[in-house]
Structure formats: structure tokens, C-alpha cells
VMD Tcl script that draws the C-alpha trace (Angstrom):
set ca {
  {0.25 0.34 0.07}
  {2.28 2.23 0.85}
  {4.70 1.39 -2.20}
  {1.82 2.13 -4.68}
  {1.05 5.47 -2.97}
  {5.29 6.27 -3.11}
  {4.69 5.80 -7.08}
  {1.79 7.85 -6.99}
  {3.49 10.66 -5.89}
  {6.61 10.08 -7.59}
  {4.48 10.31 -11.11}
  {2.39 13.10 -10.50}
  {5.04 15.68 -11.24}
  {5.52 14.21 -14.12}
  {1.81 14.26 -14.97}
  {1.78 17.70 -14.03}
  {4.16 18.56 -16.30}
  {2.45 16.75 -19.05}
  {-0.41 19.26 -18.62}
  {2.04 22.21 -18.48}
  {3.29 21.24 -21.84}
  {-0.04 20.42 -23.58}
  {-1.51 23.54 -22.39}
  {1.49 25.64 -23.60}
  {1.21 24.04 -27.21}
  {-2.57 24.60 -26.85}
  {-2.05 28.29 -25.72}
  {0.90 28.27 -28.76}
  {-1.34 26.73 -31.16}
  {-3.91 29.72 -30.31}
  {-1.30 32.21 -30.62}
  {-0.14 31.15 -33.87}
  {-3.80 30.92 -35.23}
  {-4.41 34.69 -33.77}
  {-1.15 36.06 -36.63}
  {-2.65 36.22 -39.50}
  {-5.48 37.86 -38.10}
  {-4.06 40.74 -36.32}
  {-1.87 40.96 -39.57}
  {-5.24 41.34 -41.78}
  {-5.90 44.01 -39.24}
  {-2.89 45.83 -39.50}
  {-2.75 45.69 -43.25}
  {-6.45 47.13 -43.69}
  {-5.26 49.78 -40.96}
  {-2.42 51.22 -42.58}
  {-4.25 51.47 -45.67}
  {-6.79 53.49 -44.75}
  {-4.50 55.79 -42.69}
  {-2.61 55.97 -45.98}
  {-6.11 56.65 -48.20}
  {-6.86 59.44 -45.47}
  {-3.55 61.05 -45.70}
  {-3.41 61.14 -49.30}
  {-6.96 62.32 -49.27}
  {-6.48 65.21 -46.63}
  {-3.33 66.12 -49.12}
  {-5.38 66.09 -51.92}
  {-8.07 68.46 -50.88}
  {-5.46 70.82 -49.46}
  {-3.82 71.10 -52.64}
  {-6.93 71.81 -54.37}
  {-8.00 74.39 -51.69}
  {-4.70 76.20 -52.34}
  {-5.01 76.38 -55.88}
  {-8.80 77.42 -56.05}
  {-8.07 79.85 -53.20}
  {-4.45 80.92 -52.92}
  {-5.04 83.27 -50.76}
  {-6.28 81.24 -48.09}
  {-2.58 80.30 -47.77}
  {-1.26 83.52 -47.13}
  {-3.74 83.73 -44.22}
  {-2.65 80.66 -42.39}
  {1.08 81.31 -43.18}
  {0.92 84.19 -41.17}
  {-1.89 83.55 -38.24}
  {-0.41 85.89 -35.77}
  {-1.85 88.88 -38.13}
  {-5.34 87.14 -37.67}
  {-5.06 85.54 -33.96}
  {-4.83 88.89 -32.18}
  {-7.94 90.44 -33.40}
  {-11.56 88.76 -32.64}
  {-12.96 86.83 -35.03}
  {-16.18 88.40 -34.94}
  {-14.83 92.03 -36.36}
  {-12.83 90.23 -39.19}
  {-14.47 90.87 -42.62}
  {-12.89 88.91 -45.26}
  {-14.85 90.68 -48.15}
  {-15.00 93.93 -49.53}
  {-17.25 95.78 -52.68}
  {-16.76 98.52 -55.23}
  {-19.74 100.34 -53.48}
  {-19.26 103.82 -52.88}
  {-19.69 104.97 -49.22}
  {-20.68 108.59 -48.08}
  {-18.16 110.42 -46.37}
  {-20.98 112.75 -44.57}
  {-24.82 110.61 -45.19}
  {-25.62 108.48 -42.38}
  {-26.03 105.30 -44.23}
  {-25.80 102.95 -41.06}
  {-29.02 101.58 -41.86}
  {-28.00 100.63 -45.60}
  {-24.83 99.69 -45.15}
  {-25.90 95.80 -45.61}
  {-28.24 96.47 -48.39}
  {-26.35 96.21 -51.90}
  {-27.98 98.63 -54.03}
  {-26.30 97.81 -57.31}
  {-26.32 93.87 -58.63}
  {-24.22 93.98 -61.42}
  {-21.01 95.65 -62.67}
  {-19.79 97.53 -65.89}
  {-16.03 97.51 -66.36}
  {-13.96 99.25 -69.16}
  {-10.51 100.15 -70.11}
  {-10.92 103.68 -71.91}
  {-8.79 106.34 -73.11}
  {-9.81 110.22 -73.29}
  {-10.38 109.82 -77.03}
  {-13.46 107.69 -76.67}
  {-14.88 109.65 -74.40}
  {-18.07 110.22 -76.42}
  {-18.25 106.89 -76.96}
  {-18.03 105.69 -73.17}
  {-20.70 108.09 -72.13}
  {-23.01 106.79 -73.94}
  {-22.47 103.19 -73.03}
  {-22.56 104.13 -69.47}
  {-25.92 106.18 -69.79}
  {-27.06 102.83 -70.82}
  {-26.00 100.92 -68.11}
  {-26.53 103.57 -65.32}
  {-30.66 102.80 -66.29}
  {-30.38 99.49 -65.06}
  {-28.20 100.20 -61.78}
  {-24.98 98.85 -62.74}
  {-22.00 99.96 -60.85}
  {-18.88 101.53 -63.22}
  {-15.71 100.95 -62.85}
  {-13.25 102.93 -65.31}
  {-10.04 102.16 -66.34}
  {-7.72 104.70 -67.50}
  {-4.91 103.44 -69.73}
  {-3.87 106.92 -71.34}
  {-3.28 108.64 -67.39}
  {-5.82 111.10 -68.49}
  {-8.97 111.00 -65.50}
  {-9.46 114.63 -65.20}
  {-11.05 115.00 -68.51}
  {-13.89 113.09 -67.24}
  {-14.91 114.99 -64.30}
  {-17.44 117.21 -66.14}
  {-19.49 114.12 -66.92}
  {-22.74 114.17 -64.36}
  {-21.99 110.07 -63.59}
  {-18.13 110.69 -62.47}
  {-18.47 111.22 -59.29}
  {-20.59 108.28 -59.22}
  {-18.07 105.91 -61.21}
  {-14.73 104.03 -59.81}
  {-11.87 105.35 -61.85}
  {-8.18 103.97 -61.39}
  {-5.57 104.84 -63.66}
  {-2.41 103.52 -65.17}
  {-0.29 103.85 -67.98}
  {-1.05 101.73 -70.97}
  {-2.44 98.92 -69.57}
  {-5.01 96.56 -70.90}
  {-7.90 95.83 -69.57}
  {-6.97 92.51 -68.42}
  {-4.08 94.14 -66.58}
  {-7.07 95.81 -64.73}
  {-9.17 93.18 -64.12}
  {-6.65 90.97 -62.39}
  {-5.68 93.54 -60.19}
  {-8.68 95.55 -59.20}
  {-11.48 92.91 -59.56}
  {-10.64 90.01 -57.39}
  {-13.91 87.36 -56.88}
  {-13.88 88.50 -53.35}
  {-14.29 92.14 -54.24}
  {-17.07 91.68 -56.92}
  {-18.77 88.65 -55.06}
  {-21.65 90.92 -54.48}
  {-22.62 91.17 -58.72}
  {-24.79 88.70 -60.22}
  {-22.82 89.82 -63.77}
  {-19.59 91.12 -64.31}
  {-19.45 93.06 -67.90}
  {-15.68 93.60 -68.97}
  {-15.93 95.24 -71.93}
  {-14.34 97.05 -74.73}
  {-14.25 101.14 -75.19}
  {-15.03 101.14 -78.93}
  {-18.83 99.09 -78.92}
  {-21.78 100.53 -80.19}
  {-24.97 100.23 -77.88}
  {-27.84 101.64 -79.90}
  {-29.76 98.08 -80.25}
  {-28.79 97.14 -76.83}
  {-30.57 97.15 -73.28}
  {-28.71 95.56 -70.55}
  {-31.83 94.97 -68.62}
  {-33.72 92.90 -71.36}
  {-30.10 91.38 -72.32}
  {-29.77 89.96 -68.60}
  {-33.45 88.38 -68.49}
  {-32.08 86.46 -71.74}
  {-29.28 85.33 -70.26}
  {-30.65 84.34 -66.94}
  {-33.33 82.64 -68.41}
  {-31.51 80.30 -70.44}
  {-28.83 79.95 -68.11}
  {-25.91 81.54 -69.91}
  {-22.90 81.84 -67.32}
  {-20.18 83.54 -70.15}
  {-22.15 85.20 -72.96}
  {-21.71 88.41 -75.14}
  {-23.97 90.16 -77.16}
  {-23.97 89.43 -81.05}
  {-22.18 92.06 -83.55}
  {-24.14 93.77 -86.02}
  {-23.04 92.52 -89.31}
  {-22.51 95.91 -90.73}
  {-19.81 96.79 -87.90}
  {-16.38 97.63 -88.88}
  {-15.03 95.25 -87.83}
  {-15.68 91.31 -87.26}
  {-13.43 88.70 -86.29}
  {-15.01 85.73 -86.01}
  {-18.47 84.32 -87.45}
  {-20.24 82.91 -84.47}
  {-20.92 86.16 -82.97}
  {-22.54 87.75 -85.85}
  {-25.74 88.73 -85.45}
  {-28.48 86.14 -86.51}
  {-31.60 88.42 -87.04}
  {-34.54 85.85 -86.40}
  {-33.12 84.37 -83.28}
  {-33.09 85.53 -79.64}
  {-29.54 83.69 -78.86}
  {-27.60 81.29 -80.48}
  {-24.72 78.35 -78.68}
  {-23.16 77.43 -82.09}
  {-22.37 77.98 -86.00}
  {-22.58 76.32 -89.06}
  {-20.07 77.67 -91.71}
  {-18.55 74.58 -94.17}
  {-16.11 77.42 -95.79}
  {-12.59 78.07 -95.49}
  {-10.19 75.88 -93.39}
  {-11.72 76.15 -90.30}
  {-15.22 74.00 -90.58}
  {-18.24 74.51 -88.18}
  {-21.06 71.88 -88.31}
  {-23.14 69.85 -85.85}
  {-20.55 67.27 -85.11}
  {-18.23 70.48 -83.49}
  {-17.73 70.33 -79.80}
  {-15.38 73.54 -79.17}
  {-14.53 77.32 -80.05}
  {-14.96 78.87 -81.90}
  {-17.64 76.71 -83.46}
  {-19.54 76.75 -80.22}
  {-19.00 76.98 -76.47}
  {-17.47 80.11 -77.02}
  {-17.26 84.46 -77.10}
  {-14.98 87.27 -77.63}
  {-12.85 88.89 -75.53}
  {-14.21 92.23 -76.77}
  {-17.51 92.47 -74.62}
  {-17.84 88.79 -72.50}
  {-20.29 88.85 -69.75}
  {-19.49 86.07 -66.76}
  {-22.13 85.24 -63.91}
  {-20.38 85.10 -60.33}
  {-19.04 81.90 -60.30}
  {-17.59 82.10 -63.78}
  {-15.87 85.07 -63.05}
  {-14.43 84.05 -60.30}
  {-12.97 80.48 -62.28}
  {-11.83 83.22 -65.48}
  {-9.97 85.63 -62.66}
  {-8.00 82.63 -61.64}
  {-7.72 82.11 -65.43}
  {-6.04 85.19 -66.32}
  {-2.16 85.12 -65.80}
  {-0.88 87.98 -63.86}
  {2.10 88.50 -66.44}
  {0.46 88.11 -69.79}
  {-1.33 90.93 -70.02}
  {-2.89 91.15 -73.74}
  {-5.18 87.87 -72.53}
  {-4.76 86.25 -76.05}
  {-5.74 82.75 -75.85}
  {-7.78 82.97 -72.69}
  {-11.20 83.46 -74.76}
  {-10.41 80.01 -76.30}
  {-9.99 78.68 -72.44}
  {-13.61 80.65 -71.12}
  {-15.60 77.18 -71.97}
  {-13.74 75.58 -69.09}
  {-15.18 78.12 -66.38}
  {-19.11 77.67 -67.63}
  {-19.57 76.00 -64.72}
  {-20.82 73.02 -67.01}
  {-21.27 71.90 -70.70}
  {-20.05 75.13 -72.58}
  {-21.88 74.14 -75.44}
  {-24.86 74.87 -73.39}
  {-23.47 77.17 -71.02}
  {-21.76 79.68 -73.32}
  {-23.80 81.49 -75.80}
  {-24.34 84.68 -78.02}
  {-27.31 86.98 -77.44}
  {-29.03 88.13 -81.12}
  {-31.87 90.16 -79.61}
  {-29.96 92.72 -77.79}
  {-26.68 93.54 -80.64}
  {-23.69 95.51 -80.28}
  {-21.68 97.12 -83.10}
  {-17.95 96.81 -83.26}
  {-16.26 99.74 -84.33}
  {-12.64 98.27 -84.54}
  {-11.17 101.49 -83.23}
  {-7.37 100.42 -82.57}
  {-6.91 102.26 -78.71}
  {-4.12 101.13 -76.65}
  {-0.72 101.83 -78.82}
  {-2.70 104.06 -81.36}
  {-3.32 103.88 -84.71}
  {-0.93 102.34 -86.72}
  {0.59 105.65 -87.15}
  {4.47 104.69 -86.87}
  {6.36 107.02 -84.31}
  {9.59 108.51 -83.93}
  {11.26 111.18 -81.94}
  {11.24 113.88 -85.27}
  {11.13 113.20 -88.56}
  {15.21 115.15 -88.93}
  {16.14 112.67 -86.81}
  {14.26 109.51 -88.39}
  {16.15 110.59 -91.48}
  {19.16 111.04 -90.27}
  {19.63 107.91 -88.17}
  {18.60 106.27 -91.24}
  {16.63 103.78 -89.29}
  {12.75 102.46 -90.34}
  {10.14 104.34 -87.65}
  {8.71 102.30 -84.81}
  {5.27 100.68 -85.51}
  {3.97 100.68 -82.21}
  {0.73 98.20 -83.21}
  {2.68 96.14 -85.01}
  {5.16 95.86 -81.82}
  {1.89 94.86 -79.76}
  {1.05 92.32 -82.23}
  {3.86 90.68 -81.80}
  {3.91 90.48 -78.23}
  {0.45 89.13 -78.19}
  {1.23 86.64 -80.34}
  {4.53 85.66 -78.26}
  {2.18 85.68 -74.94}
  {-0.22 83.33 -76.90}
  {2.24 80.88 -77.34}
  {3.26 81.25 -73.75}
  {-0.16 80.35 -72.47}
  {-0.31 77.68 -74.87}
  {2.84 75.78 -73.31}
  {1.41 76.97 -69.76}
  {-1.74 75.34 -70.55}
  {-0.37 71.77 -71.23}
  {2.06 72.01 -68.86}
  {-0.47 72.34 -66.46}
  {-2.58 69.58 -67.41}
  {0.44 67.19 -68.15}
  {1.23 68.29 -64.23}
  {-1.84 67.47 -62.48}
  {-2.62 64.06 -62.72}
  {-6.01 64.66 -60.44}
  {-7.26 66.66 -63.13}
  {-9.76 65.59 -65.72}
  {-9.83 67.36 -69.06}
  {-13.91 67.28 -70.33}
  {-12.84 68.09 -73.34}
  {-9.99 66.02 -73.91}
  {-11.22 64.19 -77.19}
  {-11.25 68.11 -78.75}
  {-9.19 69.81 -76.59}
  {-6.35 69.95 -79.43}
  {-5.05 74.00 -79.96}
  {-4.98 74.77 -83.36}
  {-3.89 78.34 -85.10}
  {-6.94 79.31 -87.45}
  {-7.60 82.43 -89.63}
  {-10.55 83.93 -87.71}
  {-13.28 85.15 -90.31}
  {-12.88 88.72 -90.42}
  {-15.27 91.17 -92.73}
  {-14.45 94.61 -94.47}
  {-11.87 96.27 -95.88}
  {-10.88 97.89 -92.64}
  {-10.78 94.44 -90.54}
  {-8.37 93.35 -92.90}
  {-5.84 96.62 -92.50}
  {-5.96 96.22 -89.11}
  {-5.05 93.00 -89.26}
}
mol new
graphics top color blue
foreach p $ca { graphics top sphere $p radius 0.5 }
foreach p [lrange $ca 0 end-1] q [lrange $ca 1 end] { graphics top cylinder $p $q radius 0.2 }
display resetview
């Protein structure tokens, strides 16, 4: 009896050791089975973190491109953090504020809802006066960009003190617009008219024009050009007498053929840079499209359709019932007269006289080429951007439609 008891006690540690080994093996087996599951969970979590970080980076990059001025605020937080949040007004407008009348009760009520901006010279004072009178009847805000440095010559007009006058020597309307019509400044206006000064408005009424634009959902538009105008560049702008508006042109003649299969400018989805009209959203996009250093703006109108807030063949159009006359007057740079210090010096030096108009045209052509190259480069580098008009977005050089002896001479 005692012998059996001794054997039982002797084998007890072995049993415990066996049990322990079995338990360890079971636990080890459980841990082995856990490893693949934990690896999958960690992989999924790492993928989620990666995708979230990439999305946030991409979102920040897009916001920086669309709202570049926000980066200035973020880079210098101390400039804003020292102010109470409620006192900050991030936007402004072009409405005049009286320095002596009490307007506190009306300070938040905009009186004007649309804007007319023109680059003007004193030689076109009479024509500009006619244009402005048309727009004042519809309560437009008027902005004049004086490119010839003569601002005092306008003070005798009864509406002059109600307009905004900005002066800079020998600058184009695109140069002015980029610097003084920032989207935050003009955000209160429904439509922005950025016009040339040599337009006849006898058959144009801005109120009726806007009624058509709004009813047809045109984000970018222009009034049609009277066929009897001194200068017509593109056939799509010619007035169609039997229509209220049109979005495309059909022309089977010449090197540029426009048919129902045409999906891009200048056959459809296009207006010229002479008298464009932009909605608020379209102007915000167009302002960013304007290049700061390319002042002539050649090539911009070929890209307006990208700012149409939708399909450019539907959102861009020409209004026929409210039309204008393009007088084709060369302003910036003067006429095509060759300029020299004086006749004696010219003969003495035997150098050809300096043709300012020709020089401007060469510079415009150079800027067009630069703009084309920038567009191609930007499209290639922005891998996340999808071109909605990729199939028909090839840049091409075409002879614009011109009508009339004067137009051909100016060309």
C-alpha cells in the first residue's frame, strides 16, 4: 500500500509537466492562429491611414489652387489671431460709401447687383459716355480703367463722381481686371461685364439682355455683333436676325469647318474677349485663369468654356436680340501710324520708324504661345485633373473670320 502511494506521488510531477506542456502547446497554437488575423487588421488600418492622409493632402492642394490667398492667412496666423473673430470682414465690394451721410441703416443692403468695367481713353470719351448711360438706367456699378493717364478729363460728366476711376499708364483691361476685380471684391455682383470701349450700344439694352441670359442659363455670354460693323473677327459672333440667341455656328467654308459635330471653340461654347459677360461663379473661375504677367489676354477666350460651370456648349452663348456694333478702333498703342522722336532724327539715323501697333501685335502673339505652353504643362502635371473636352481640346491656329476692308487692314 505504501509502495503504490509512493509511485503515485512520484508520477504526479510528470503529469503536471505533461499538462503544462499540453497547455503551452494549446496556447501557442491559439497564438499562431491569431497572427494572420492581426496581420490583416494591421494591413487594413495602415491602408485606411494612407488613403485618409492622401485624401487630405489632395484636398488641401486643391483648396490652395482655388483659393491661393487662404495660404497667406494660414502662413501668418499671428496677423489674424490678434483680432477677435467677429470683427474680421474677409470680403469687400466696389460700392461707394458717403463720408458725411448717415448710411448705417443701409450698409448691408447692396444697391447695385451688376458691374460694368471698361478700359478707356479720353479719345473715346463720347462713346464711353453713351455706353455708361445705357447701364446706369439699370443701376449698374461702373468702373473705368484709364489706360492713358487722363482721369481729370472725365470730371465734367454728370455720372463721373458715381463711377470708380482707376488709372495706370498703357495697361490692358485684363491687367486691370486681374488686380482690381478679385472674386472676393466683386462677389456681390450677379454679372460682370468686361467690355472694350469701341462698342456701339444703340440696339442694346442691358436689362433685356440679362433677362435672356438668366432664362437660358448662360454663365458666359456676349451680345451679337451687327453684320454692318467695321470689324468682325469670328463668324459665331455675327447677329442672327431671326433668333433671340445662339450657341453655335455652322460654316462649311474655309479651313475651319463648323458643323453639328463641332464641340469646341470657335464653333460652339465660345465668346470673344471684346465684350464678354460673366456670371459670379464664371468670373471667379476666369479671374484665376487670367495670367498675372500676360497682359494682352490672347488665348483666354479659347479657354472661357472651362469656366462655364457645366457643359460649355450649353452654358456659353451669343445673344442676338440685344446686339452691338464693333467699331474696330485701335486704342492702346494708338493707330498704326509709325512713331519717331522727330522727322529729322529719323532721316539722319536712317532707321525705320517704330510701329507701336505692330510691336503690340507681336507681343500678343508671343504671350499666346506662352499661355498655350503653360496650359499644356499644367494639364500634364496635374494628374488628378480630368479634361472634360479631351477629345477635342487640341490647340490649333486658324484664320479668324474678318469682314470689311478696315478689318483686314488692321489685321
